[in-house]
C-alpha positions, -999 to +999 in steps of 0.1 A: -707+440-142-673+429-130-653+402-147-655+368-130-622+357-116-616+320-124-598+297-100-564+284-111-573+248-115-538+236-121-528+247-086-561+251-068-574+215-074-542+196-081-544+178-048-582+175-049-588+200-021-602+235-022-580+265-012-589+300-002-555+317-008-534+309-038-498+320-041-496+352-061-468+338-083-491+310-095-526+325-095-521+362-088-552+368-068-567+363-034-601+355-020-615+378+007-648+382+024-644+414+044-669+442+038-643+469+033-625+448+007-659+443-010-665+480-012-630+487-025-634+459-050-667+474-062-652+508-068-622+492-084-642+469-106-664+498-118-632+516-127-618+487-145-651+482-164-653+518-177-616+516-187-625+483-206-596+465-188-615+432-192-613+435-230-575+441-228-572+411-204-590+389-230-568+403-258-536+395-240-548+361-228-556+351-264-518+350-270-514+321-245-512+287-261-530+266-235-564+268-218-548+268-183-524+295-195-553+317-208-572+313-175-542+321-154-534+352-176-568+366-173-568+361-135-534+377-130-542+407-152-577+413-137-565+412-101-540+441-103-530+434-067-492+432-074-467+449-051-440+471-065-414+443-063-438+418-080-445+443-108-407+446-113-404+409-115-433+406-140-417+432-163-383+414-160-400+381-170-417+397-200-385+413-211-365+381-207-391+362-228-387+388-256-349+384-254-353+347-257-376+351-287-351+374-304-323+349-296-340+324-321-328+293-302-356+292-276-392+280-281-417+291-254-447+281-275-467+254-256-491+246-284-479+210-286-484+204-249-519+197-235-515+210-199-551+200-190-542+163-197-510+167-177-531+181-148-555+151-152-525+127-152-512+142-119-546+138-103-548+101-113-513+095-101-520+111-068-550+088-063-531+057-075-552+053-106-535+043-139-530+070-165-545+066-200-522+067-230-532+102-240-523+115-205-490+098-207-482+113-241-492+148-228-468+143-198-441+132-223-446+164-243-443+185-211-410+168-201-396+171-236-405+208-237-387+214-204-357+194-215-355+213-248-356+247-229-328+236-206-306+224-235-312+257-253-303+277-222-271+257-216-261+262-253-266+299-250-247+302-217-219+281-233-217+306-261-217+336-238-221+332-200-237+367-198-269+353-213-278+337-179-281+372-164-298+385-195-325+359-193-332+363-156-355+354-139-365+329-165-330+313-166-333+306-128-369+293-133-358+269-160-326+256-144-345+247-112-367+222-130-358+185-128-365+161-157-361+124-152-349+110-185-359+074-175-396+085-176-392+099-211-375+067-223-401+045-206-431+064-222-414+064-256-408+026-253-443+016-244-466+042-260-468+050-297-471+086-311-508+081-319-515+074-282-518+037-283-498+012-263-472-006-284-472-044-289-437-045-276-447-030-242-452-065-228-452-101-239-487-106-226-500-077-246-483-089-278-497-124-273-532-111-266-532-088-296-519-116-319-548-137-307-573-109-314-559-105-349-560-143-356-596-145-344-607-115-364-591-130-395-610-162-390-642-144-385-637-123-417-631-155-436-662-172-421-684-142-429-671-140-465-678-177-470-714-174-456-721-144-478-708-160-509-730-190-503-761-168-503-766-166-541-798-145-540-792-119-513-753-118-514-753-083-528-774-070-499-753-086-471-723-071-454-702-082-424-702-057-395-692-055-359-721-050-334-712-046-298-678-061-305-693-092-321-691-099-358-725-103-376-740-102-410-763-073-419-789-078-446-810-052-464-841-074-463-859-095-438-858-126-460-846-158-444-810-167-450-794-200-458-774-202-426-786-205-390-779-177-366-791-154-338-814-126-349-802-094-332-825-069-349-851-068-376-873-043-394-860-025-425-832-050-424-819-078-402-787-083-383-778-119-377-749-135-358-743-168-375-742-198-351-708-208-365-694-174-355-706-175-319-677-195-304-652-173-323-669-141-311-668-154-275-631-161-279-626-126-295-643-110-265-621-129-241-589-120-261-599-083-261-604-084-224-569-098-221-556-069-243-573-043-221-558-059-190-523-060-205-526-024-215-538-014-181-508-033-166-484-013-188-500+020-180-500+011-142-463+004-145-458+039-161-480+054-134-459+038-106-428+052-123-443+087-125-454+086-088-417+086-078-411+120-094-446+135-090-435+166-071-410+175-098-436+169-125-461+191-106-435+218-104-428+215-141-466+219-147-468+251-126-437+265-143-451+257-177-484+275-169-464+305-157-442+304-188-473+304-210-485+335-191-452+352-197-452+341-233-487+357-238-474+390-224-442+389-245-460+380-278-486+407-271-458+433-267-440+420-299-473+420-319-482+456-310-448+471-306-447+476-268-420+493-248-404+483-215-417+509-190-395+523-163-417+521-132-409+537-099-424+544-065-437+580-063-418+587-031-386+573-046-387+593-078-351+605-074-339+572-059-325+540-073-358+521-076-363+528-113-370+496-131-344+489-157-345+461-183-316+438-187-294+451-215-293+430-246-262+429-268-282+436-299-297+466-280-333+453-284-359+462-258-336+488-243-350+520-229-330+551-221-338+570-190-362+599-197-357+633-181-362+633-144-385+663-144-414+641-157-435+620-134-454+605-163-436+603-196-454+585-224-443+597-259-466+586-287-488+564-267-516+544-283-549+532-269-544+494-271-580+485-279-582+512-306-550+499-321-563+463-320-597+473-335-579+491-364-557+461-371-587+437-371-606+460-395-576+463-418-571+425-417-607+419-425-607+444-454-575+429-469-591+394-466-621+407-484-599+421-512-582+387-516-615+369-516-629+393-542-598+388-564-602+350-561-639+353-571-630+375-600-604+350-612-628+321-609-654+342-628-629+348-656-624+310-660-661+305-663-665+333-688-656+311-717-684+287-709-709+314-705-698+337-733-720+324-760-751+321-739-747+356-725-760+344-691-775+375-674-771+360-639-734+353-646-728+389-657-746+403-626-726+380-603-693+391-619-703+427-616-712+422-579-678+406-573-660+435-589-680+460-569-673+441-537-635+441-545-635+478-552-653+486-520-629+465-500-599+481-517-611+516-509-617+505-474-582+492-471-568+525-485-589+545-460-578+524-430-541+526-441-543+564-445-561+569-412-543+549-385-549+556-348-533+588-336-508+585-308-508+611-280-479+624-259-482+626-221-455+647-205-467+654-169-442+672-146-434+661-111-450+692-095-483+686-112-510+670-091-541+678-112-542+680-150-572+696-166-579+687-202-604+707-222-616+705-258-646+699-281-669+669-280-655+639-299-621+655-297-605+626-279-605+636-243-621+604-230-597+583-252-568+601-236-581+593-201-585+556-210-551+555-227-532+568-196-552+546-173-546+515-193-509+523-197-505+526-159-523+492-153-503+475-181-470+486-165-482+474-131-493+439-144-460+433-163-471+443-198-451+466-220-469+499-228-478+508-263-456+539-267-422+548-281-390+544-262-382+560-228-416+554-212-417+564-176-447+554-155-453+557-117-464+525-099-499+532-087-515+511-060-549+516-077-564+533-107-599+549-101-620+562-130-654+579-133-662+578-170-694+577-190-732+580-183-736+563-150-773+561-140-783+538-111-819+528-116-818+504-087-809+533-063-830+559-082-799+580-089-797+604-118-766+608-140-753+636-119-759+618-086-743+586-099-712+605-108-711+623-074-715+590-055-687+573-076-663+604-071-671+605-034-661+568-030-630+574-051-619+603-029-624+583+003-604+553-009-577+569-030-542+572-015-510+592-022-501+564-047-534+564-067-543+576-101-577+592-105-594+598-139-625+620-140-645+626-172-666+657-176-662+667-139-691+689-128-713+681-157-750+671-156-763+700-135-765+738-136-732+751-153-724+776-125-730+751-097-712+724-117-682+745-123-680+755-086-684+719-075-658+708-100-633+734-088-638+724-052-634+687-060-602+692-080-587+715-053-595+688-028-577+661-049-547+685-053-545+692-016-549+658+000-560+633-027-543+610-051-508+612-065-522+623-099-557+634-110-566+639-146-599+655-154-617+665-186-642+694-186-661+719-206-663+745-178-640+774-185-637+783-149-616+752-143-589+765-167-581+793-143-570+770-114-535+768-129-529+805-125-537+803-087-522+769-078-489+755-090-502+719-086-525+724-116-517+721-153-537+728-184-539+709-217-564+709-245-573+688-275-563+705-308-591+713-332-586+720-369-609+750-376-603+750-413-616+714-418-639+714-388-625+683-372-604+674-342-568+663-347-567+641-315-535+657-305-528+673-271-515+708-267-497+710-233-498+742-212-526+757-233-562+759-220-588+751-247-611+777-259-647+777-270-653+772-307-691+770-308-698+806-320-670+805-346-682+771-359-718+784-361-706+814-381-687+792-406-716+768-409-738+797-422-758+807-391-772+842-397-748+869-387-774+886-365-777+855-344-739+851-342-734+887-332-761+885-305-745+854-292-711+871-290-727+900-270-744+876-247-711+857-243-694+889-231-665+910-242-643+898-213-648+861-224-640+871-260-608+887-249-598+856-229-605+835-260-583+859-281-555+855-256-559+817-257-559+819-295-526+838-295-512+812-270-522+784-294-506+802-323-474+807-304-475+771-293-479+759-329-451+781-341-429+768-313-437+732-323-428+740-359-395+755-348-388+724-327-396+702-357-374+723-379-345+722-354-348+684-352-347+682-390-315+703-391-301+682-363-308+650-382-292+666-413-261+676-393-258+641-379-260+627-414-233+651-426-212+641-396-215+605-405-205+612-441-174+631-429-164+602-408-168+579-437-147+602-459-120+604-432-118+566-430-115+564-468-087+590-468-069+571-441-073+538-461-060+555-492-029+569-474-021+535-460-024+519-495-001+546-509+025+539-482+024+502-488+028+509-526+059+531-520+075+506-497+069+478-523+085+500-550+115+507-528+119+471-519+119+461-556+145+488-564+167+475-536+164+440-550+176+453-584+205+472-568+215+441-549+215+420-581+237+446-598+261+448-570+265+410-568+273+410-606+300+437-601+315+418-572+317+386-593+334+406-620+359+420-595+367+385-582+374+373-617+396+402-624+416+395-592+422+359-603+436+370-637+461+395-623+479+370-601+512+378-619+512+413-606+537+425-579+533+418-543+522+453-537+496+451-564+485+417-551+481+432-516+461+460-530+438+437-550+435+415-519+424+445-500+399+454-527+386+418-527+381+419-489+364+452-491+341+440-518+332+409-498+325+430-467+302+453-487+284+423-501+279+408-467+267+441-453+241+445-481+228+410-477+220+418-440+202+450-446+174+463-469+190+494-483+174+516-510+190+518-544+199+555-538+223+546-510+240+517-528+271+525-547+296+502-563+331+513-554+357+510-582+390+525-570+415+530-597+451+527-590+466+559-576+496+570-558+499+560-522+494+584-494+526+583-474+509+598-443+475+588-429+449+617-428+435+630-395+399+632-383+384+663-399+407+664-429+392+667-464+402+641-489+392+633-525+375+600-533+384+594-569+359+566-574+331+590-566+349+621-578+337+638-547+352+654-516+348+637-483+354+644-446+374+620-425+353+607-396+375+579-382+411+567-387+423+531-380+461+533-380+466+495-375+446+486-406+454+518-425+416+523-430+395+554-427+358+562-425+347+592-446+314+609-453+306+622-487+272+639-487+247+615-471+270+585-477+294+570-452+322+549-467+349+527-452+381+529-474+417+521-474+440+551-470+454+543-505+419+548-520+418+585-513+439+615-522+445+646-503 
């Protein structure tokens, strides 16, 4: 039975008129009445039903936060009528919502907004009817939600303008909304948070409510006085409001001491005292004035909203769409989905590959898989199996916690029951312990046996994939997994696989799975399958995906195998883009060796433990295990041997070849695993080498800084020593003022030289090894200046030096002694 497609009330009835075609962006489905479309929908709906697409739609829709969002999500997912460009946009919306979630500054959760009340408010405003207070508050919540989104987007863009592109198309969707702040302020001024109109909303309302409170206070005082005067029956009397009028209820039918109107009698009486009648009348009138004043306030709010009704309606549609996107994004985050790269089959080498916007933290990024695959799904999970496993695990853990709490409570009660040795208490405690142990073992079993992911690597040249394997080996689950993944990618959902998922965009997914008997048409299982496959073949296109379970089954094996081979060859020749079929017929395995469009795969079976591993072995046809299993299960050897003879030597040889191929395949996988292990180790060692290199570089830098600091300190000490010597030289010069003019001239020259050296040292940062204090003792004058290149003796250094430069006007020379260059007077050196 096909899933009903609900109309999108927020768009379809917002103006109070029915519509037949709803824009795909808002409702994602169309209404059609043609017979061809009906037949196509029947085949399509049967395919969706056997693939359990309706359950997945319900699961995703449960992540929406509003009722309108859940309805729209189910309708959009169930329709599957998106074009390629629409599928690209849906995936980009989902990816942008995930990026916003990871940004931590956006809140797409619409739990606090009642969109159904907003829809009702828009209907009332369209008709000129006043809104009620709850509708106004729902509208206020919607406007505040939109305003908060816009502020968050502006803050993110201000931080980094690239976020606008990262959040596309949601950023464009949010910025196009218009929020009138005056409406927000008006609703906040006149309506309280509890949904009631404030007293300050209007003077008439405040006056009427004050009057109501005054009258109610007078009535309470009157009722108390009348009850106190009734000395006998006072304990059985109580004041109450009946139909908005204050009365006195009595538990007996005895006459009272005050006059009044009897409103009811029987097991008790309700009397409206005559003294309270005028006050009750005034109270009714005052309440009517309150209701009128509240209606006037709400009408004022409605008139204000009518001026911006189109913008508000657009905000409502966008909010519903954001709730749909939020549902898809949170589903992906909850189950670890991956952004799929979708492409048109005819543009497999072109630029139409869908790419997610790249996030700076590299979340939700998918690298391009190899181009030789047309279908690339590494470690893909069946979404419903994964959901079922999580639900069972959650229930088991909840039972463990519940049992632990019961055990703790039982321990508290044990002190009270210890002396009595209550048998029922002991049994209850034992039952609690037993329940806890069972739940604990159930949790352990579920944790140790999670759903097994499967790898789908289908090359571009493959048109038909034949999967063989034992019963309950996972063949049907594989078919459903690949079909659901294709439909999830088309409808904007992330697929449940590891990174680098690559999925073709299929216009339709057809499936023939399960035991399809048609009692109404008197069709057997075999006939039902043939009718479904015939309709699939007539309606599939070069962009379709066809999934056939146990093709050729349900009839004579030889005829079924021949029919299955013919059907698959027809699909390979002129049928769908990709056909995947499961079978037990060995003849279908041979198609690969005569037609390059075919590929074989089989479900792995663990013969030692007699159970399937639910893993796919690619390129290897499955072999029969029935005779070998019968032998290991203890079937008499005579029966087993006879079965092998009947099976035939040729078939046995083929099985041996298949066994060898499986062995080589397993060894190859082990080698690949080992090479990956070594590759991981080499990468780790490379990272360690890079870390060691950085550490050595840092150590060298630290050592250089240390040496420079030591040299700087030594230079400072040398400068201090030199300054001290210069000061001593200056003092000595002053004391020898009585010397001859020649001696004075020599001392003056020495003084000038020392001053020049001091000034030169103050302007440079020389090391202590190059600083020397020159003390030139008196020596005999050189009558003739040396020439450049001559060798002279510097007595102060007791070293030989080579003359580099001669200044005849100042009688100065520049000499080099080793690594030192000195500027001296000619009288300071000797030949």
